[in-house]
N, C-alpha and C positions, 0 to 999 in steps of 0.2 A: 191611649197614650199618643201624643203628637207624633207626626211622621218624621220629624227631624231627630227624635230621640229613639225611634224604633231599631235603627241599626245597632246602636249601643245595647239596647235591651236584648237583642237577638244573640249578641256576642256573649253577654252574661249568662244567657240561658245555655249557650254551648259550653261554656266553662263548667256549669253545674250539671251537665248531661241532660238538660230538659228539652233541647231542640230535637225534634224528630222529623223535620222536614227534609226533603230529598236533596241530594247534593247538587242537583240541577238548580234548585231554587236558591241555594247558597252561592253558587257560582254567579248567579245574576247580580249580586252586589258589585262585582268587579267592573260592571259597565256604567257606573254612575260616577260623575265628577266628585260628588260629595264624598264618595268612597275614598278615592285616592288622596284627597285634600285633607282627610282626617287620619292619614297614616301617622303612626307613631312608634318609637322603639319600644317593643314589649319585653324583650330579653336579650341577653347575649350568652352565647354557649361557648365557654372557654374550654375547649376540648382538645386543642392542639398546641404544639410548641413551635410552630412555624406558620408562614403565609398559608392561608387556605385557598387553594387553587381550584377545587372543584366541589360542588354540592349538588345532591340530587335527592328528590322525594322518592319513596317507593310508590307503587301504583295506588295504594289506598290513602297515601298522604299521612300515614301514621309515624313513619320513621324518616330520618335524614341521614343520608350517607355523605361522607366528606373525606377528602383527601388533602395532604398538605406537604410542605417542604420537609416536615419531619418524618416523611415516608410512612406514616401510619394511616391506616383506614379505620374511621370511627363511625359507628351507627348510634344515633342519638334519638331519644324520644323528646321532641321539642316542647311538648306540652308539660311533661313532668321534669324536663331538663336533666334527665338521667342518661348516662352512657350505658348503652346495652352491650356493645362489642367494641373493643379497641385492640386492633390487630396490627402488629408490625407487618408490613407488606413485603419486606425484603427487597424492595426497589433500592437501587444504589443512587438514585437521584430524585429530584422533586416529582411528586405525582401531579399530573396534569389533567388526568380525566379518570372518573370512576362511576360505574353504573351498576344497579341491580339488574340481573337477568330476568326478563319477564317470565311470569308463570312458574317461578321456582320457589315460591314461598319466602323470598328475600334471603335464601341460603346461599345463593351463588352470586358472586361479585366478579366483575372484570375491571381491571385497572391498567393504566399505562403511565409512563414516566419519561423523564429526560434521558434515562440510560437506554431507551430504545427497546425495553422489554414490556411484554404484556403478561399480566398475571391473572389466572382464572382461579378463583379462591372459593372454597366452601367454608362458611363460618358457622354451619349449624351446630358444630360440636365444640365451639370455642370454649377453652383456649386451644384444643387440638385442632389446629387448622390444617385443612387439605389444600394444597396449592400446586398448580400446574403453570409452567412458564413457556411463553413463545418469544424467541429471540430473532425473529425473522427480519424486523426492521433494522435499518442502518441510520441511526440518528434519532432525535426526539420523536416520540409518538405523541401528537397533540390531541387527538380526539378518539374516543370509543363511542360507537354508536350501536345500540341494540335495535332489533326489528320488532315492532309491536306484535305481541301474542306468539312470539317465537323464542322458546326457552333454549334453544340449541345453537344459534348462529349470532355473530356479531362482526361488525366492521371497524377497521382502524385506519387512520391516516397519519402521515408524518412527514419529517424533514426530506426524506429519500424520495419523495414524490409518488409514492405508491399508496393505493387504497387497497387493503387486503380483507378477504372475507374468510372468517374461520367458522368451521362447522365442527363442534365438539363431538358430534357423532362418528366423524371420521377420524379426528385425532384430537387429543386433549393437551398435547404439548409439542414443541419443536425446538430443538437445540441447534439447528443449523444456522449459520451466519449469512445473511443476505439470501435467505431461502426465497424461491420464485414459485413455489407450489401453490400458495394462497393469494397471489397478485390478481385482484379483480380489475383494476385499472392502473395504468402506469402513465402519470401525467407529465413525467419528466421535469417537474418543478414542484417545489415544496407545496403540501396540501395542509392547510392549518385548520380547516373547519369543515364539517359535514352536517346534513340534515336529511331526514326522511319525511316525505309528505305523509301526514296522518290519513288523508283521503285516499292516496294512491301509493301504497308502501313500496312499490317497485320504482318510484321516482326518487333518485338519489342526487342530492345537490352537493356540489364540492366548491370550496373556496380555495383558490390557487394563489401563488406568490406573483403571478403576472397580472394581477388586478382582475382577473376573470372569476365569474361564477359559472359553473358548468352543470347541467342537469342531465343525467344519464338514465336510461331505461334499464334497470337490472335484469329484466327478462331477456335482454339481448347479450348479457355478458356471463362470464364464467371463469373458473380458475383451472389450473393443471390438475388439481386434486379432484375436481368434479369432472374433468375430461372435456371441458368446453371452453378452454382459454383462447382468446383471440388477441394477437400481438398488436393489432391496429389501434393506434391512439385515439381515432375518431370513432371507433365501434361504440354503438349505443348512445352516442351523444345526441341530444335533442334540443339544446338550448345553450347558448352562451351570452352572458350579460356583463358588459364593461361599461362604467360610467364614461362618457365621451372624453372628459379632460384627464382620464387615467390611461387611455390607450397608449400603448408603447411604454408604460412606466411599470415599475415594480412596486406594487402597494399591496400588502397582504390583507386577505379577508380574515378577521379575527373571530367573526361569529356568523352563523347562518341560522335562520329560524323560519319555519313554516307557520302560516296562520292555521287555526283549527280546521277550517274548511279546505285547506290546500290551495286556495286561489291566489295567495300572495306570498311573496318571500321577502324577508328582511335581511339585508347584508350590512355588516358593520366593517368599514375599512380603517386599517391603521393609517395614522396621520391624515385622516380625511374624516368623512361623515358616515351617516347611516342612509342607506337607500331602500326604498320599497318598490318592488316591481311585480308585475303579473307574468307568471310563467307561460301563459297562453298568449301573450301579446307578441307581435312580430313587427312592430312599427320601426325599429332601428334598422331593419333590413332595407327599408325603402330609402333610408339616408345613407346609402353605401358609399357614395361619392365622399360624403362628409367624413365617414369613418375612415376611408382609404387615405384621405389627406392628413388625418391626425395619427395614422398608424406609424409614422416615421419616429424613429427612436428619439425620445426626449432625454437629455442629459440631466442627471440628478443635480440639485444645487450643491455648490462647494460647501465643504464642511467649514463652519465658522466657530464651532464650540466643541470642547471635550467635556465629557462627564465621566466621573469615576464610577466603575461598576459598584452597585450597592448604595449610591448616592440617590437618596429620594427627596432631596431638599426642594426640587421643583414640583413636587406633588403635595396633595392634600389641601384642606380648606384655607390654610394660611399662606400657601405659596403665591409669590407675586412675580409678574414678568420683570425682565431685566429693566425695561424702560421705566417702569414704576419704581423700582428700587433705586435707580439713579435719580429720579425726580425728588424721592423723599430723602435722599442723602444717606441711604443705608449703605454701609461699607462692611466688606467681609474680606479678610486676608485669604481665606481660601478661594473665594470667588475671583479675587484679583489675579491669584496665582494660576487658576484654571484659565482665565482670560488671556494671560500671556502666553501660556503653551498653546492655547487655541489659535492665537494669532500666528505663532510660528508654523502650526500645521496648515492653517488656511493659506498662509503665504506660499507654502510649498505647492499647494494644490493649484493656486492661481498661476504660478510660474509654470508649472507643468502644462496647464492648459494653454498659456500663451505660446509656449514652445511647440505645442502640438499644432496650434493654429498657424504658426509661421511656417511649420513643416508642410501643412497642407497648402499654403500659399506658394511655397517653393516648388511643389509638385506641379501646380498648374502653370507656373512660369517656366517650366521645362529646364531648370538648372541642371548641369551635369553632375554625375555621380562624384563622390569624393571618398577619401580614406579617413579613418578615424582610429585612434588608439588610446588605450588607458592601461594603467598598471595597478595592481593591487599588492600591497605589502603589508605583512603582519609585523606589528611592533609590540614589544613587551612594555607594559605599563605597570606601575607599582600595584600591589595587591592583586596580582594575577589577572588584571583586566587587559584585554586586547583591544587594539583599535586598528581600523583599516584606513589608510591614507590613499585617496584616489586622486589622480591628475588626469584631466581630460583635455583633448584638443577638440575635434569636431565631433559632434554626436549625431548618430544616424537613428537607428531604432530606439535606442535608449535615450530618452529625452534629456534627463538631468540627473546629476548626482548631488545631494546636498550632504555635506560632510561635517560632523561635529567630533568631539574627542572620542566618544564611546558610542556613537550612533551613525549608521549609514542608512540613507534613504534613497532608494533607486526608484524612480518614476519612469514606468514604461506606459505607452499609450493605453488609456482606460484602466490602468492598474497602478497601484502604489504599493511597493514592497519596503518594509522597514526592518532592518536588521538590529535587534537589541541583543547584546551579548555580554556575558560575564565569564571570565575564565575561558574554558573550552567549549562552553554552550552557546548555541545560537538560536534565536527565535525569529521566524520570518512571519510577518502578518500582511495580509493582502486586503486591499480595498477594492470592491467590485465583485465579490462573491459572498454567497450566503454564509458559508463556512470559512474560518480562517485557514491559511495554508498550514500544512502539517509542519509540526516543529522539526527543524533540522538541528540535530546535535552532533556536530562533526568537529574533530580537533583541527585548529588551524596550524598548519605546517608550512614553513618556508614562504615563499613569495611566488607570485604569478605574474608574468607579463603578457599581455594580449594585444595582438595586432590583427586587424581585419580591414578588408576593403570591401565596400558595398555601396549600394545607392540608396537614395531615400525610400525607394519602393521595395526594398528588401524587406522580407517578413521577419518577425521575431525569431521563427523557427531557423531560418537560414542563417541569420547572424549567430544564433546559439550554435548551430552546428559547426560553423567555422572557428568558434572560440574553444569548443570543447577539448580539442587536442592539447591545448596549452594552458589549460586551467588546473588549479589544484583540486583535490578530491572534493572538498566541501562545496566549491562552486559548481563543479560537474554535477554533483548529486541535486543540487538545487535547480539548475537549469533543466535537468532531465525531468524532475517533477513538474516544473513549470510548463515545459513543452507538452508533457503528457496531458496536463490539465487544459492547455489551450487546444490541443487536438480533440479532447473530449468535448470541449466546449463548441468546437466547430461542428462536430457530429451532432450534438444536441440541438444546435440551431438548425441544422439541415432537417433533422426530424421534425422540429417544430413547424419549419416552413412546409413540409410535406404534409403534416397534420392539418395546418391551416388551410392548405389547398384541397385537401379531402373534405374538411369541414365546409368550405365554400361550395364544393360540388354537392354536398348533402342538402344544401339550402336549409340549414337548421334555423330556428327561430332566434330572433335577437331583439329582446324587448328593451324598452327605454324606461328609466326611472319615473314612476308615478309621482313619488314625493321624497324629499329628503328631510332628514332630521339633524338639526345642527345645535350647537351650544356646548355640547360636552367636549371632552378632550380625550383622544385615544391614540396614544403614541408610546407609552412606556412599557406595556405589557402585551404578550401575544394571545392572551386568553380573555380579552375583554368581551363580555357577552352583552348582546341586545336581544330582546325577546318581545312577543306579544303578551299582553295581559288582558284577558277577555276579548271582547270584540271591539273595544273603542280606544285602547291605549297601547303605547309602546315604551319600553323601559330600556335603559342602558346605564352601565357604570361609567365612571370617568376617573381621569387621573388627578382631578381636583378633590376626590374624596367624597363626591356627591352622587346621588341617584337621580337621574333625569327622567321625568315622565312627560311624554308628549300625547297629545290628541292624535290618534291614528289617522284621522280623516283629514285634518288640516295642518298638522305639524306644529300646532301651537303648544307652548310649554304650559303645563297644568300643575306640575308640582316639582319641588326640589327638596331632597332629603340629604342631610349630612350624615354619611354612613361609614366613613373610615378616616383615619388619620393621615393616610396616604392615597391609596388607589382602591377603587371598587372594581373588582374584576367579575364576580359571579353573581347572577340574579336568577332565582328560581322561584316562580309563583306556585303556590300550593294547587294541586289539581282540582280542589273543590272548594276549600275554605278561603276566605278573603284574608289570606297570610301570604307574606313574602319573605323569603330567605336571602340573606346577602353575605358576601365575604369578599376579602381582599388581602391587602398587605398586613393588616392586623391579624392577630393570632386567634381570633374569635369568629363565630357565626352569629349574625344579628337576625332576629325575628321581628318582622314589622306587621302591625294590624291597626285597624282604624279605631284607635282608642281615644283620639282627641274628641273633646266635647262638641266643638264647632269646627267647621272647615278652616284651615289656615294655609295661605299661600302668599309668601313675601315676594311680590313681583320685582320690587327695587333690588332686593339682594340677588334675585335670579339674573337680572340684567347685568348687574356688576360681575357676577361669576362668569357669564357668557363673554362678556368683553375680555376678561382676563384670559379665559381658555383660548379664545381666538389668537391673542397676542402670543401666548405661550406654545400654541399649537405650531405657529410659524417659526418660532425659535427652535422648537424641537425637530422641525424638518431639516435643519442645518446642523445637528448636534449628533455626535457619535459617542457611544459607551465604550470605554477602554478599561482593561484590567489594571490593578494596582501595580504590577510589574512595569507596565508601560509608563505609568506616571512616575515611578522612581527613576527610570532611565531618563525621562524628559527633564526631571528636576536636577539630575547630575549633569545633563548636558547644559542646562541653563547656568548652573554653577560654574562650569568650565569656561563658558562663553563670557561671563561677567568677569572671571579672573583674567582671561586673556585680555579683554578690553581694558581692564584697570591696569595691566602691565604695560599695554601699548599706549594708553592715553591717560595721564595722571588726572585729567580733569573729570573722569568718570566718577570718582568718588567725592567730588566737591559740590554735588548738587546740580551740576549741569547735565541735562538729559540728552542722550545721544538719539537722534532721529532715525538712524539706521537700524 
């Protein structure tokens, strides 16, 4: 039989059970470009009722484990397309990670979710499920990692900045909140991805929210439970990788992956690209002066657009950048409305930045201190809605108040607080932190007049302390929480600086990127995976709904597959067979295999998708996602503003546009 048809023939033999060759020979197919360019959708497994956020093959590649927004754990046979186990996980939020425990005959599963809980589940007697729960984390747990050939231990990482190591021989559950017994590493910043080297299982790579990838030696680490815990943040660290243009910026690492020989690491960055580096390389440390010059904090771009939570209109194969929609004359009333509200918020940000810049100039010019005063009064509005009217003279620490009928925006240096309130409830939202400020629900009683004297150099805490005595209860509680948060931030930054100094003293390795992989778009989800396939290819999902495949050695695009109506998040190559499993926002799992008769790769389409992704990636860098409650308040505010303008200027309704 001709060589070009041999691959298809072998796959037919496999489906008939006639292929007796070793897994090693089967895996060799994945190293040829002919293989990836023949990939085709073989089947779709509709086994969930929500977005599929995690998929995992078992060690033999016979079964596929998946977790979803529907909080169910499902084990499927992808060859017969039959569901073997469908177990409600009892997680209270979306499942983000689920793994088979090694050497457990696929009976034990460990899973994590947005509720901050980890479940250790025995499904061997389904439907009688044995389940143990760990509630140690505070915030979302993004990743579960098992150790090769170890059926008793696993690791987890999450939004609370801790990496925890659990040994089920010591304890099988923990109901303590924010327990510290199993903390292996405290990074003091969110950890969203992890990977273990297959060649050196003691090497643990972490992806942090400060744009860094850190590799630790687990032999130098321990927990309180094991009796060898070290509180030093730099203990065990042996490498730190940061792309030069991301130094000083907060850019999350959504995926980390080791090559099969452990000699290279693949890191995928949110709102950026994928980078390949050698963990044994130390070339960046020779460029220390350049790194120091770029370490200065870089300000994030101003927000120019708002996006409603749950709006996926900018994702998928048919999504287009804003410039292209305007050029083609596409109009959408919803888009227009979002643009108007985005303009309002962007204007507030820009005005706050200008005020902060003028304050910095006044500091350098040595202007004398001054007094400032403002008053807050609660007025009853029809339908039990309250409004706060604020009058200001000179502003010192608080830069600007933007007031509308039922919304107050308080802008403090580096932060933006928005008060959205209905009846007696108030919600404060903060820009500049990973998590929103805690909701403040306090009844508005009476009025408060505040008078303080200070200088431009006065800190926010000093100004707050002078005002507390004459504030109403709700304002006092809010300032107290804000001051506590700022104090915690000060201590956290001090610890970070101390950790950096310790890291410098240790002279750890600082590799540079060997290669970058571009063209995809990674900005909408926190679980976008990138991985190696064989020895010659790199794969990644994308917000455009495609699977991108690059040549590992050159970065050249070799294949593009349309795999989701919105976003492709998860990619898991089969451990032996030439099969690929993918999932995303769609409610199914897709299985890909080289079933095309001839290689097929559309370069023209690929270039078009790459250009669109670059434009939309830039748009997403200045876009924030807001909840529906925020949008409803913005709509009400716009309506009141239009009504006020119409009453004050009859020309408003006669088709004459107001430029203000």
